[in-house]
N, C-alpha and C positions, 0 to 999 in steps of 0.2 A: 432653386426651385423657380424664384419670381422669374428670372429671364424665360423660363419654359412657358410660364405663364403667359406672360407678355407676347410671346411668338404665336401660340395657341389663338390667342384673343386677335393679333392681327392676321394670321392665315387665314383664319374662319371669314371675317371679315373682307378681306380681298376676295376670297371664293365666294362671298354672296355677291360682289360687286361684280364679278367677273362674271358670273352666270345670269344677271341682269342684264349686263349688257352685251351678252349674246341674243338676248331677246330684242334688245333695241334694234341691232344689227339686223335680226330678222324681219323687223317689221318695215325699217328700211328696205329692205331687199324688194320685199312683196308690194310694198307702196309705190315704188319707185320715185320717191321724193325726200331730198336728204332735209327736210325740215323737221322728220320724224327723230333725228339725231339730238334734239331738244329733249327729249324723253330721258336722256343721261344726266339730265339737271335733278331727276328725282335721286338721285347717288348723294346729292349734297346732305340731307339730314344724316344718311349711314356714314358720311364721312367725318360730319362734326359730332357724332355720338362715338365713331371711334376714337378721335383725338381726345375728347372729354374723359371716356373710357380710361382709356392707356396712362392719362396724367392724373388724374385723381382717385383711381380705383385701381392702378397698375393691374387692370384686365381684367379685373375680376368682375361677376355679374353682380346683377341689382335682387335684391328679394322680390320674389311673386312676379317679377315681369321681367322678359328679356326686350329692350328696346332695339339690339341689333336683328332680331327677328323680324320686329314691327317694320323699321325701317326698309328691309329688305321686302317684305311683302309691299311696301309702298312702290318701290323699283321695279318690280318684276310684275305686279298683279295688270296694271294697264297696259304693257306688251302682250299679255295674254287676251285681255279684252280686243284689243285692235288686231289681233291676229284671228280670233274666232269670229271676229265680223267681217272681218275680210273675208274669209273664206264662205260666210255665208253670201255675201255680196255676189262674189264669183257665181257662184252656183247658180243663184238668180239670175244674172246677168247673161250666163252661157246658155242656160237652159235645157243644162244636161241633167236628167236624174238623178238621185244619191248613188244609186248602185252601180252604174258608168263612171261614173266620177271614182269610188271606189275601188272597182277593178283598174281603173287607169293608174291609181296611187299607187296600188300593189304590184301590178305591173314595172312601173316604173322604180320603186325601190328594189324590184329584185333585180333590175339590170343596173342600178347604178352600183350596188353594193360589191359586186364582184371588182367593177372598173376602180371603185375606190382601194379595194384590199389589194388588187395585181400594182396600182400605179405605187403604192405606198411600199412595198416589198421590193420593186424595180428600183425605186429612187433610193432608199435607205441604205442600200446597199455601197454608195458612197458617202464617203463623211464629211466632207467638205462645207463651209459655210455656205456657200454658193448652192451648192447642190440641196441642204436642208433647207435653204429660203424657198428656193425652186417647188421643192417638194410640199410645204406647207401652203404655198399659192396654190399649186394644182389641188391640193386636199380642199383649200376652200371653197375654190370653183365648183369641184363635184360637190360639195354639200350645199351649194346653193343651187344645183339643178334638181336635189330632193324635194319632192313633192310635197308641198305646204300642209297638206293633211298629217303628214308623217313628221313634219317639223312642230305643227302643235303639239301632237299627241309626244312626240320626245321631250318638249319642252314641259308639259305638263308632267311627266312622270319624273324628269330630272329635277323640278321645283319642289316636289315632296320628296324627294330621295334628299336633296339639299335641306329642307327643314329639318330632317331627322338626325343627319350625320352633322349638319351645323349645330345642332344644339348640343348633340353629344360633345363636337370637339371644345365648345365655347366653356371657358373656364366658371366653375359653380360661384356663386356668391354665398353670403353666409345665411341667406334663408332656404337652403334646400341641402339635403346629404347625397350620398353616393348614392344610396338605396331609393330614396326618391326619386332622383333622376334615372336609375333603371326603370323604374314603374313607370315613369312618366314617358320615356321613350318606347317602352313596350304598348303606350296608350296610343302614341303617335304613330305607331306600324299600323295598327288596325286602323284608326282614324284616318290616316292617308290611302288605305286601300279602299275605304268606303266612300271617299271623296271622289277617287278617280274613275272609281266605276260609276258614281253619280253623273260625272260630266260627260264621260265619253259613250254612256250608255243613254242618257237623253237628247243629247249634240248631235247623236248620228242618225235620230229618227228624220225621216223626210218631214213628216208632217211640222215636226218641230223648226227646222230650218227654213221653212217657209212660212214663219211666223216670228216675224223682229221681237215683238213685245215678248213673245214667251222665250226667246234666247235672251234676250234683258234678263228677264224675270230668272232665268235659271243662271246666269253669271252673276247676278245680283246675291243669288244665294249661296252660290260657291264662294265667293267674295266674303260673305259674312261667316262662312264655315271655317275661313282660312284664320279668324281672329282666335280662336283658341291656342294655337300655336304658340305666341309669345307668352301664355299664361303659366306659370307653377303651380297656381295654388290649389289644383286638383289632388297634388297629392302631399301637399303640406298639413301635417297634423299638429294642434298646438294643445299646449298643458292647460287647461281651466283652472283657474284659481279657486279656491274655497270660498270666496265671498261672489261668486256668480249664481251659485246655488238660491243663495237668498233673493237675488234679483227677479226670480221666476221662471215661468216656463222658455221664454222667447230666449232670453239671455243664454241660459242653458244650452237650447238646442242649436243656438246658432254658433256657440263655444265649441261643445263636445263634437260634432259633427259637420265641421266648416268645411272640410274635404269633400265629405259625402256630399253635401249640399253643392258644393261649385261642381263634382261631377256630373248630380243630377241636374244640375240649371243648364251647364254644357249640352247633354244629349238632349234634353228637353226644346231647348230654345236657339241653339246655336246649330246641333246637326241632324239627329235623327229625327225631331219634330217637323224641323222645316222640310227637310227632305221626303220625310212621309205626306206632309201637305201637297208637294209638286208633283209627286208621282201617283198621288190620288187624283190631282187635278188633271194629269196626262190622261188617266186611264179613263175617268169619268167624264170629262166633259170634251176632249179633244180625240177620243176612242183611240189612243195609242196604246196598244196591249201587245204585249210579249212575253215569253217565259221569264227571262232574266228581269223584267220590269216588275213582275208580279211578286217573285220572289223577294227582292229587294224591299219592296213595300211590304210584304209581311214580315221581312225582318225588322224594320223600322218600327213597325206596329207592335212587334213582341218585345221591343228595345224599350219602347215608350213604356207598354204596360207594367214592365219587370222594374223600372224607374220609378213608376208613379207606387207600386207595391213597396220597394225597397224605401220610397218617402214614409210611407204610411207606417212600416214598420221602425222607423227610426222615431217617430211621433211616438207610439206606442212606449219604446224602447225609453225615452226620457221621461214620460209620463208616470211609468213605472218606477223608474229611480226617484223622482219627486215623492212619491209615496212611500218608499223606502226609507226617506231622511226621517230622524227623529224629531227633528224640528217643524217637520211639516204634516206632523199626525191630527188628525180633526180635533180640532176643539184646545188643543195646548198652549197656542201662544195668543188665539183670540179672548179665550175665558180663561183663568187663571184659576186652577183649585182651590178650595178650602183650605184653611191652614191644618198642619199635621195632626195637631191635637183632637180636632173637632173628628178627622177621621178613625182615629183610632179608639173614641168611644161614640159611638153610634146609638147607643141607649139611654134615656133619660136619668136612671139612675148613674151609670157610669159617670154622666155628665155631673152630677151632683156632687158625685164623692171626690171627683179631680178639682171642683172648685172649693170644697173643704179642705182639701189637703195644700193648696196655695195660700191659706190665711197664715201670718206671722206666727210664732209659738208664743210672743207677749200674750197674746187675746186669750190662753189657758193658764188660769193661775194653778200653782202647784205642779207646772211642767220641770221646772228648774230644780225643784225638793228632788222630786220623784227620780230624775237622772243622778 
């Protein structure tokens, strides 16, 4: 079992490194400058993390956080930034409208795809090593001729797929179960679809591409949203000890609903909240309005409102549970009640009888003889 864990950990990280190297290669191709191969140095943290994880943890993951995915983000995100910014510079310098460039890219992609498929089918009929190497070289040359927009979109799509598949293949640590991992992967699928729609929908607008500051802001929000993928805390539920109840509302609230609070915080401050702000700014200030933009802005607004409603429900639930605690009844701890004897004799006459009954028997002469 342990060799299988080591193999899975190593293979997943090699897959991350290969995909990020493809991004670096693409940046070098479009920039026509070999110095951009220096982006490959960003793989050093991933290599170091791989060595430490395989040696110290035998390939097992870390509780609550995945360093492999975090370092994979560090290695691939700069390449995607450079590709997006180069696409914007190329459009402005060429003086082409967005629609003309889009049609050119689609026509070019349709013309290249049959050539690639026919070449592969023809070359793969020969099984010699030289023919295979030549086929691979021709395939790479054909890929280099694909339109830059198609390449960038393909890297965005495969990047999000790699995050989901890689998190699935990585060995889990002691802080997450298989059931929690399945919940996390389902959350990642919905999150990745929303992130991809956010970048493709906003950056394709001609008014957005003509504003470099706006492109930087959108890419910054996109990068910020990526930080949720290394985190596992949104599905981890902790068992609260009984001593937490006596510490007050805040401690019980943070302990009992830690996973829900992480989920709400990620939605409000990392994904749906920032996405809603960007889309509202595009519609109100820049006048970018289309059907899909309005739909997803409405969707983000509904998610934010539902998350706030969920937060209120959790607060009310914790307050109700505190009121049901026997030790938290009003006045029981702060104001101790009277002794039990006083509650059993509320009248003055009963009190007098009780005091007389407590006198020693020696004070009544003749008691012993009567007995």
